[in-house]
C-alpha positions in Angstrom: 6.0 3.6 -21.6 6.3 7.0 -22.9 9.3 8.2 -20.3 8.1 12.2 -21.1 5.0 11.7 -19.9 4.4 13.6 -17.2 3.4 10.8 -14.6 6.6 9.3 -15.4 8.8 11.8 -14.2 10.2 12.3 -10.6 7.6 14.1 -8.3 8.1 12.9 -4.6 10.6 12.3 -2.2 10.4 8.7 -0.4 9.0 10.7 2.5 6.2 12.3 0.6 5.0 9.3 -1.0 5.0 7.2 2.3 3.3 9.9 4.1 0.7 10.7 1.0 -0.3 6.5 0.6 0.1 6.1 4.4 2.8 3.2 3.9 5.4 2.9 7.0 8.9 4.8 5.3 10.9 1.7 5.5 8.8 -0.4 4.1 8.3 2.0 0.7 11.9 2.4 0.8 12.2 -1.6 0.9 10.5 -1.3 -2.2 12.2 1.0 -4.0 16.1 0.7 -3.0 15.6 -3.1 -1.7 16.2 -4.9 1.4 19.8 -6.3 2.8 19.1 -9.7 4.8 21.8 -12.6 5.7 22.5 -15.5 4.1 24.9 -17.8 4.3 28.7 -16.2 3.5 27.6 -12.8 4.5 24.8 -9.9 3.1 22.8 -9.8 0.7 20.5 -7.3 -1.2 17.2 -8.2 -2.7 16.1 -6.7 -6.0 13.0 -4.3 -5.5 9.6 -4.3 -6.7 9.3 -0.7 -7.7 11.6 1.6 -9.9 12.0 5.1 -9.6 13.1 7.5 -12.5 15.7 9.1 -10.2 17.5 6.6 -7.9 19.9 9.1 -6.2 17.9 9.7 -4.2 14.9 7.7 -4.9 12.5 10.1 -6.4 9.1 8.5 -6.8 6.7 9.3 -9.9 3.0 9.5 -9.9 3.4 6.1 -12.1 5.5 4.6 -9.0 2.7 5.9 -6.5 0.2 3.6 -7.9 2.7 0.8 -7.9 2.7 1.0 -4.4 -0.4 2.1 -3.6 -1.4 -1.8 -5.3 1.3 -3.1 -3.2 0.1 -2.0 -0.3 -3.2 -3.3 -0.8 -1.0 -6.3 -0.5 0.5 -6.3 2.4 -2.4 -3.8 4.6 -3.4 -7.2 6.4 -0.8 -10.0 5.6 2.1 -8.7 6.1 5.1 -8.5 2.9 7.6 -11.2 1.8 9.7 -9.1 -1.1 10.7 -12.3 -2.4 6.7 -14.1 -2.5 5.4 -10.7 -3.7 8.4 -10.4 -6.7 7.7 -14.4 -7.3 3.7 -13.7 -7.9 4.4 -10.5 -10.1 7.0 -12.1 -12.4 4.3 -15.3 -13.1 1.8 -12.5 -13.4 3.5 -10.9 -15.9 5.0 -13.8 -17.7 2.2 -15.7 -17.9 0.0 -12.4 -19.3 2.8 -10.6 -21.4 1.8 -7.6 -19.1 4.8 -5.2 -18.9 5.1 -3.6 -15.2 1.8 -5.2 -14.0 1.2 -2.9 -10.6 0.3 0.1 -13.1 -1.8 -2.1 -15.5 -5.7 -1.2 -15.9 -5.9 -5.7 -16.1 -5.5 -5.6 -12.9 -9.2 -5.3 -12.5 -9.6 -8.6 -14.6 -7.6 -11.9 -15.3 -4.1 -10.6 -14.5 -5.3 -9.2 -10.7 -6.8 -13.1 -10.2 -3.6 -13.9 -11.7 -1.5 -12.4 -9.3 -3.8 -12.9 -6.3 -4.1 -16.9 -6.4 -0.4 -17.0 -7.1 0.5 -14.4 -4.0 -2.4 -16.3 -1.8 -0.8 -19.7 -2.3 2.9 -18.6 -2.1 2.2 -17.3 1.5 -0.3 -20.3 2.0 -3.4 -18.1 2.8 -6.2 -19.8 3.7 -9.9 -19.8 1.4 -11.4 -17.1 3.8 -8.1 -15.1 3.8 -7.5 -15.1 0.1 -11.4 -14.0 0.3 -10.6 -10.9 2.5 -7.0 -9.9 0.4 -9.1 -10.3 -2.5 -11.6 -7.7 -0.9 -8.6 -5.1 -0.3 -7.1 -5.4 -3.3 -10.4 -4.4 -4.5 -11.2 -1.7 -2.6 -7.6 0.0 -3.8 -7.9 -0.5 -7.3 -11.0 1.0 -6.9 -9.5 4.1 -6.2 -7.6 4.4 -8.9 -8.4 6.2 -12.4 -7.3 5.0 -15.7 -7.0 6.5 -19.3 -8.8 4.7 -22.6 -4.5 3.2 -22.9 -5.0 1.6 -19.5 -2.0 4.3 -17.9 -3.0 5.5 -14.5 -4.2 9.2 -14.8 -5.7 10.0 -10.7 -5.7 8.1 -7.7 -8.0 8.5 -4.6 -5.8 7.6 -1.4 -7.3 6.4 1.9 -7.7 9.8 4.0 -7.1 7.6 6.8 -7.5 3.7 7.9 -11.3 4.2 8.8 -11.9 5.1 5.1 -14.4 3.4 3.3 -14.0 2.1 -0.1 -16.7 4.9 -1.5 -15.0 7.6 0.8 -13.0 9.4 -2.2 -12.9 13.4 -1.4 -9.3 13.2 -2.1 -7.5 13.3 -5.1 -3.7 13.1 -6.7 -3.3 14.1 -10.4 0.0 14.9 -11.7 -1.6 17.2 -14.0 -3.2 18.9 -11.2 -1.3 21.0 -8.3 2.0 19.5 -9.3 0.8 16.2 -8.2 0.1 17.2 -4.5 -2.9 15.7 -3.0 -5.9 18.0 -3.1 -10.1 18.0 -2.6 -11.4 16.3 -5.5 -14.2 19.0 -5.4 -12.1 22.2 -6.0 -8.4 20.9 -6.5 -7.3 22.5 -3.4 -4.5 21.2 -1.8 -4.8 19.5 1.2 -1.6 21.3 3.1 -3.3 24.3 2.4 -6.7 23.5 4.4 -4.6 22.1 7.2 -2.3 25.4 7.1 -5.2 27.4 7.0 -6.9 25.6 10.4 -3.4 25.6 12.0 -3.7 29.5 11.3 -6.7 29.7 13.4 -9.2 29.7 10.7 -12.4 27.9 11.4 -14.0 24.5 9.4 -17.2 26.7 8.5 -15.6 29.9 7.3 -12.8 27.3 5.0 -16.0 25.4 4.0 -17.8 28.8 2.9 -14.7 30.2 1.1 -14.2 27.1 -1.0 -17.6 26.3 -1.7 -17.2 23.0 -0.4 -18.6 20.8 2.9 -17.6 21.2 6.2 -16.6 17.2 5.9 -15.0 18.1 2.8 -12.6 20.6 5.2 -12.8 17.8 7.6 -11.7 15.0 5.4 -8.6 17.3 4.3 -7.0 18.2 7.7 -7.8 14.6 8.6 -5.3 13.5 5.3 -2.8 15.7 6.3 -2.6 14.8 10.1 -3.4 11.3 10.0 -0.1 9.1 10.6 
């Protein structure tokens, strides 16, 4: 994997990445740093699921964002077990010989099916639970764009928990606005929109300024301010 690629360079603090992805900071930290747990004879540390390019302090790359976005899909409705996630990922990677499975466009095909089947079995999901997990997983994958070499180039994060699979006004692209979230239509950062609203400007005026719809402006603000 090309280390010099801008998509593989440190760009986001844990706090920033958690906010952009709408993931609990403690959860993201456990994926990136690992988690302490008690065992016979003392305390042990689990290994991380995501390996950032900079560890002190942990600073994530754009590709790390994609990995966390995919992990979030498994966590959303079914909780998270670091050990079982790790075992499912390792199984799928070893079976299909894919490096860094969570980045691969092949997740949309056999690799994704294998990962979901293994993970569903490990957490003992019912048939209906596996169906629901597959739907959530596919909705998340639909928000990632891959290049011809099957590396992620753009992420459309969920603006809020109410966002539908087809609602993709926000984009994160390592080559646009230093990788900060923008309104996809115009490349204006969502932070800029929220700041201007907080300064007293109206939704209608901003929509006119940027040649956007009022809904676009509202989506930017919702994304910035969503918990």
